[in-house]
Structure formats: C-alpha cells, structure tokens
C-alpha positions in Angstrom: 152.3 201.1 140.8 153.0 202.9 144.0 151.5 200.1 146.1 153.6 197.5 144.3 156.7 199.5 145.0 155.9 199.8 148.7 155.4 196.1 148.9 158.7 195.4 147.2 160.6 197.7 149.5 158.9 196.1 152.6 159.8 192.7 151.4 163.4 193.6 150.8 163.6 195.2 154.2 162.3 192.1 156.0 164.6 189.7 154.1 167.6 190.2 156.4 165.4 189.7 159.5 164.1 186.4 158.1 167.6 185.2 157.2 168.8 186.3 160.7 166.0 184.5 162.4 166.6 181.3 160.4 170.3 181.4 161.2 169.6 181.8 164.9 167.2 178.9 164.8 169.8 176.7 163.1 172.4 177.7 165.7 170.0 176.8 168.5 169.4 173.4 166.9 173.1 172.7 166.6 173.5 173.5 170.3 170.7 171.2 171.1 172.3 168.4 169.1 175.6 169.0 170.9 173.8 168.7 174.3 172.2 165.5 173.1 175.7 164.0 172.4 176.4 164.4 176.1 173.0 163.0 177.1 173.6 159.9 174.9 176.7 159.0 176.9 174.9 159.6 180.2 171.8 157.6 179.2 173.8 154.6 177.9 176.0 154.6 181.1 172.8 154.6 183.2 171.3 151.8 181.1 174.5 149.7 181.5 174.3 150.3 185.3 170.7 149.0 185.4 171.6 145.9 183.3 174.6 145.1 185.5 172.4 145.4 188.7 170.0 143.0 187.1 172.8 140.5 186.3 174.0 140.8 189.9 170.5 140.0 191.2 170.4 136.9 189.0 173.8 135.8 190.3 172.7 136.4 194.0 169.6 134.3 193.5 171.7 131.4 192.1 170.3 131.7 188.6 173.8 132.5 187.2 177.3 131.5 188.2 180.1 134.1 188.7 181.6 133.1 185.3 178.3 133.4 183.5 177.6 136.8 185.2 181.0 138.1 184.1 180.4 137.1 180.5 177.0 138.8 180.5 178.5 142.0 182.0 181.2 142.1 179.3 178.6 141.7 176.6 176.4 144.4 178.1 179.4 146.8 178.2 180.2 146.1 174.5 176.6 146.6 173.5 176.3 150.0 175.2 179.6 151.1 173.9 178.4 150.4 170.4 175.2 152.2 171.1 177.2 155.3 172.1 179.3 155.1 169.1 176.4 154.7 166.6 174.2 157.4 168.2 177.0 159.9 168.3 177.8 159.2 164.7 174.1 160.0 163.8 174.2 163.2 165.8 177.5 164.3 164.1 176.0 163.6 160.7 173.0 165.7 161.6 175.2 168.6 162.7 177.3 168.4 159.5 174.1 168.4 157.5 172.8 171.6 159.2 176.1 173.4 158.9 176.4 172.7 155.2 172.9 174.0 154.4 171.5 177.4 155.1 167.9 176.4 155.0 165.4 173.5 154.8 166.6 171.9 158.0 164.3 170.2 160.5 163.7 171.6 163.9 164.1 168.4 165.9 163.0 168.4 169.5 165.3 167.3 172.2 163.4 164.0 172.4 164.3 162.7 169.0 166.2 163.0 165.8 164.4 162.4 162.5 166.3 161.0 159.5 164.0 160.4 156.6 161.0 158.6 158.2 163.0 157.0 161.1 163.2 158.5 164.6 166.0 157.8 167.1 164.7 158.3 170.6 167.3 160.1 172.8 165.2 161.6 175.6 165.1 160.9 179.3 161.5 159.7 179.4 162.2 156.1 180.2 160.0 153.7 182.0 161.7 151.6 184.6 161.6 147.9 183.8 160.6 145.8 186.8 163.1 142.9 187.1 160.7 140.4 188.6 156.9 140.9 188.4 155.5 138.4 190.9 151.9 139.6 190.8 149.7 140.0 187.7 146.0 140.6 187.3 143.4 139.4 184.9 139.7 139.5 184.1 137.6 136.4 185.0 134.5 135.4 183.1 132.5 132.3 183.8 129.2 130.9 182.5 127.4 127.6 182.7 124.6 125.5 184.3 123.2 126.1 187.7 121.0 124.0 190.1 120.6 123.0 193.7 121.6 119.8 195.5 118.6 119.0 197.7 119.1 116.7 200.7 117.6 113.3 200.0 117.0 113.9 196.3 119.0 113.5 193.1 119.3 116.1 190.4 116.7 114.1 188.4 114.1 114.9 191.0 115.1 118.6 191.3 112.2 121.1 191.0 114.6 123.3 189.0 115.1 122.8 185.3 118.6 121.5 184.6 119.0 123.1 181.1 117.2 126.3 182.0 119.0 127.1 185.2 122.2 129.0 184.5 124.9 131.1 186.2 127.1 133.9 185.2 130.2 135.3 186.9 132.4 138.4 186.2 135.3 139.4 188.3 138.9 140.6 188.7 141.7 138.4 190.0 145.3 138.8 191.0 147.9 136.0 190.8 151.0 136.0 192.9 153.9 133.6 192.7 154.4 131.8 196.0 158.0 130.8 195.7 161.0 132.9 194.7 162.6 130.7 192.2 159.6 128.6 191.0 156.2 129.4 189.5 154.7 126.0 190.1 152.4 127.3 192.9 150.5 130.5 192.6 148.0 132.2 194.9 145.0 133.6 193.0 142.6 136.0 194.7 140.1 138.8 193.9 136.4 139.6 193.8 133.6 138.4 191.6 129.9 139.1 191.0 128.0 135.9 190.7 124.4 135.6 189.3 122.9 132.2 190.1 119.6 131.5 188.4 117.1 128.7 189.1 114.3 128.1 186.6 111.3 126.3 188.3 109.5 123.4 186.7 105.9 122.1 186.8 104.2 125.5 187.0 105.7 126.2 190.4 106.9 129.3 192.1 108.4 130.2 195.5 106.3 131.6 198.3 107.4 132.8 201.8 105.5 131.2 204.6 106.7 132.7 207.8 110.4 131.9 208.2 110.3 129.2 205.5 110.2 129.4 201.7 108.1 126.7 200.0 107.1 125.7 196.5 103.5 126.2 195.4 101.6 125.7 192.2 100.7 128.9 190.4 97.0 129.3 189.8 97.6 130.3 186.1 99.7 128.7 183.4 103.3 130.1 183.8 105.3 130.8 180.7 108.3 131.5 182.9 109.2 131.1 186.6 112.7 132.1 187.5 114.5 132.7 190.8 117.9 134.5 190.9 120.4 135.3 193.6 123.1 137.9 193.0 126.3 137.6 195.1 129.5 139.6 195.7 132.2 137.0 196.7 135.9 137.0 197.3 137.5 133.9 195.8 140.9 132.5 196.8 142.5 129.6 194.9 145.8 127.8 195.0 146.8 127.3 191.4 149.2 124.5 190.4 150.9 123.9 187.1 154.0 124.3 184.9 155.0 127.6 183.2 157.6 128.9 180.8 160.3 131.4 181.8 161.2 134.3 179.6 164.4 136.2 180.3 165.5 139.5 179.0 168.6 141.7 179.6 167.1 143.3 182.7 164.0 141.3 183.6 162.4 137.8 183.6 158.8 136.7 183.5 156.9 133.4 184.0 154.0 132.6 181.6 151.3 130.0 181.9 150.1 130.5 178.3 149.2 127.2 176.7 149.9 125.4 179.9 147.9 122.9 182.0 146.8 124.2 185.4 144.6 123.2 188.4 143.0 125.7 190.8 141.6 124.6 194.2 140.0 126.9 196.8 136.9 128.6 197.9 135.0 131.9 198.3 133.0 133.9 200.8 130.8 136.9 200.4 127.4 138.5 200.6 124.0 138.1 199.0 123.2 141.5 197.2 119.8 140.8 195.6 117.2 138.1 195.5 114.5 138.3 192.8 111.7 136.1 191.4 110.3 136.7 187.9 107.0 135.3 186.8 105.6 135.5 183.2 102.1 134.5 182.4 98.9 135.4 180.6 95.8 136.7 182.4 92.5 137.5 180.7 94.3 137.7 177.3 97.0 140.1 178.6 100.7 139.2 179.1 101.8 139.8 182.6 105.4 140.1 184.0 105.8 140.2 187.8 109.0 140.8 189.7 109.4 140.2 193.4 112.5 141.7 195.0 112.5 140.3 198.6 114.7 138.2 200.8 112.8 134.9 200.5 114.5 133.8 203.7 117.8 133.3 201.8 121.1 133.3 203.6 122.9 136.7 203.4 126.4 135.3 204.1 127.7 133.1 201.2 130.6 130.7 201.3 131.7 127.6 199.4 134.2 125.6 197.6 135.4 126.0 194.0 137.9 124.6 191.6 138.9 124.5 187.9 141.0 122.5 185.5 142.4 124.6 182.7 144.5 124.6 179.6 145.7 128.1 178.8 142.9 130.6 179.5 139.9 128.2 179.3 138.9 126.0 182.2 136.2 123.6 183.3 134.8 125.3 186.5 132.8 124.0 189.4 131.6 125.9 192.5 129.4 124.7 195.4 127.8 126.7 198.1 128.3 125.3 201.6 125.6 127.5 203.0 122.0 126.5 202.3 120.0 128.7 200.0 117.1 129.1 202.5 117.9 129.6 206.2 115.1 127.7 208.0 113.8 125.2 205.5 113.6 121.6 207.0 115.2 120.2 203.8 118.6 121.7 203.0 119.2 123.1 199.5 122.7 124.1 198.3 123.5 125.9 195.0 125.9 124.2 192.6 127.3 125.5 189.3 129.2 123.8 186.5 130.5 125.6 183.4 133.4 127.2 181.6 135.7 129.8 183.1 137.9 132.2 181.1 140.8 134.0 182.7 141.9 136.8 180.3 145.4 137.6 181.6 
C-alpha cells in the first residue's frame, strides 16, 4: 500500500512537468512553421528567378521570340504566386490545428509538413537543374562473330572456324552534341575492352618460329584449339541521326530513343593479353594447356568501326588495320561482325 501511494504521488508530481514540456514542444513547432512561411516565399521567388533565366536563355538562342518569352514569364509568375498562396494556406491550417489541440500533434521537421499520408516538401535541399545537358554517358556491350581476313584468301579458305570464332566487347562511352541548336551530329567517344577469339580448324594450332607465327598440325587429336587477343581500345565515332526534343520549364533535352542512327569512326589501343588454349586427350587423360605469350602479335591496335542502329540496338562491324602478326609474310587482319547495345 505504501509503495502504491509513493508511485501515485510521484506520478502526480511529474504531470505538470510533462504538460509543460509538451507545451514547450508545441510552441517550438509553431515557431518552426512560422519560419517556414517566410522560407516558402523565398524559395518560390528563387524558383521563379531560375525559370525566368532559363526563358531568357531560350530567347537569346533564338528558340523563343520576345512575345513568346513574355507570355512564358507571366505564366511562370502566376504559377509561383499560386504556389506561395497554397503552401501558406497549408502552413496556416497546420498552425491552427496545433493551437486548437493540447496534445497529439506531430513534430514535423523543417524539411516537410505531413498531412495524413502526404508530405509537402518545403526545405532548401534542392538540386540544380541543368538547362542544357550536351554530354551523356552510356554502357556499351557488343557480341558477335570474329575471324581474320587473310591476304589472297577468302573467308571460306580461312583456317579459323567462322561459327566458332567470336568476339565480346564491354565499355563506357560519352556522347556530346556537336552543334548548339541541333542534335543531328554527335561525337561518341570512350574506352572498351575487346576480346577477339579465333577457333582453329583441322587440328591446327599456332607455333612461334623465330619472329614469325605459323600454323602446325597438333600430334594428337584436338578437342579444342582457340587463340584469343584481349585489347584495351579508345573508340571515337561520329553519330548521325534524328532525335526528339523534350522541353521543360527550366531545361531541355534531346533523345534518340526509338530513332535511326549511324555511327562511323575508328579506334586505337593496346594489346593486353594473348593466349592460346588447347584441349585434348593423352593416354586416356583429359589435358588442358594454356600458353600466355606474345605469339609475335602487334602490341599497338588500330582500326575502323561503324554501326547502324535503331534505338539502343545496332548492327556493328569493326576491322583492325594493323596485322595480327608482325612479321608474317602473309598479312592477317582481325574482323568482327555482331550486335552492339548502347544502354543510355
């Protein structure tokens, strides 16, 4: 009984403190809301200023006439005036709600006001919108068939399997609009890792003989004979084609989504790795041999490339102007044909 009495007395004594703390908290929230009313006006004036500057830029570039710019400025002023009016009304309603009730109010942060499940953003954490983004980036992925054009021979006579020889490319590209008021011509540039594979036919493999690399017949039955060159290259293409223009209140963008485009250019780079893989059976045991050596290949890589695309998918061709092997009497040059995907 004594313990219950002490707890009751302690609870009664703490009650005024709790009420006082709650009242103070409510007053602080009201003061925050009053401050937000002033911030609303400042934010909307700043937003109007940015929008007017954007309209002025469009007028200076010849995109808008003086009359059109004047109409847009008046519409922007009306919009932001309405924004101020509506946001202040919401804040006033929130203050009235707090002052009418002694408890059960929300402690809203200075970054937003909650009404039911909706939130009105009123803070200063705004990202600046870039009016004209002339450069964009995208991931490049390409895959297809690989082979070599050999001087004096057709592809039908190639020692490399047409279906089994493949290439893979992965890279990053940037695209920059060349002209100020047109997106018909773009400069596309970046870097790519290219993996060019040649699968040898007729039980043959590559052998270094001095400063030359020749084909020889393997003494055992080969299950697999593959030669691969890994390159780091820096492609540059001029891209042509139509685009659609999207205009907002304070920005505009060009898009080539679902548009036809052509890219013509070339690349230069370096040979990173040359490897030959042989798979065969010897004395009943499966053997896999890997030879990582130069094979007298050219270390400096350069060539021509191009693509014809619709949207993000293209038919892609690349052709090395350098020979695969430096000192061979018969020139061999790598060629690739496949699909290219630009994920912008």
